[in-house]
N, C-alpha and C positions, 0 to 999 in steps of 0.2 A: 605063357604069353598073355599079358593083360589085354582086356578089350579096350579098344580105342574110345576115347570120349566122343560123344556125339556133338558135332558143331551146333552152336546155338540156333543158326538159321534152319537147320534140319530138325532140331528138337521142337521148334515152334510149329512145324508143319502138321497138318492133319494126316491121317492115314491115307486118305484119298489123294491129297496133293503130293505126298511123298511117293506114292505108287505111280502117279502120273509122270512125275519127274524121272523116276527110275526107269519106267518104260521108254521114255524119250531117250535116255542115255543108252539103253540097250539097243534101240533102233540105230542111233548114231554110231555106236561101236560096231554093230553088225554090218553097217554100210561100208566100213573100212575107209571112209574118207577122213581127212584131218591128219594132223601131225601126231607123231608118237607121244610127245610130251602131253598134248591135249588128251589123247586117249588114256594115258596113265592117270591123269588128273580126273577124268570122267569116271574111270574104273574105281578109283578111290572114293569118289563121291557116291557112286552107285553102291559100293559096299556099305557105306555109312547109311544110305537111304534104306538099304535092305535090312540092316540091323534095327533101324528105327521102326520100319514096318512090322518086323517080327515082334518087337517089344510092344507096339500098339496092339497087335493081335493077341498077345499074351495077356495084356491088361483087360481087353474085352472078354477073353475067355474066363479070366478070374472073376470078373463082374457077373458074367452069366452063371457061373457056378454058384454064386452067392444068392442069386434070385431065381428060384424055380417054382412054378406053380405045382402044388400038390394035387392029388386026386380029388380032394374036397374043394378045390378052387382057391385055397389059401396059399399065400406065399410061404414056401418052405426053404430049406437050405440043404439041397441035395446036389451032389456033383452032376455035371452034365457032360456027356461024351460028345465033343464037337469034332473029333478026329475021325 
């Protein structure tokens, strides 16, 4: 199964904005209010927001792994364990 393409409006969001919207969707879905069709659409958008957040975190992790200060204070290129 191929990964779904990220909608442009989601791709333009910062990590923080995407996470805030995802949290709002989760609260709305957990409340159980609204129509079934709206809940399905919100779930689909939430899944896209989750993928976007995960991709942004991976990008940040990759950037951090490239820039690490060595013991002598100089910038080195050592992997960083963020997990």
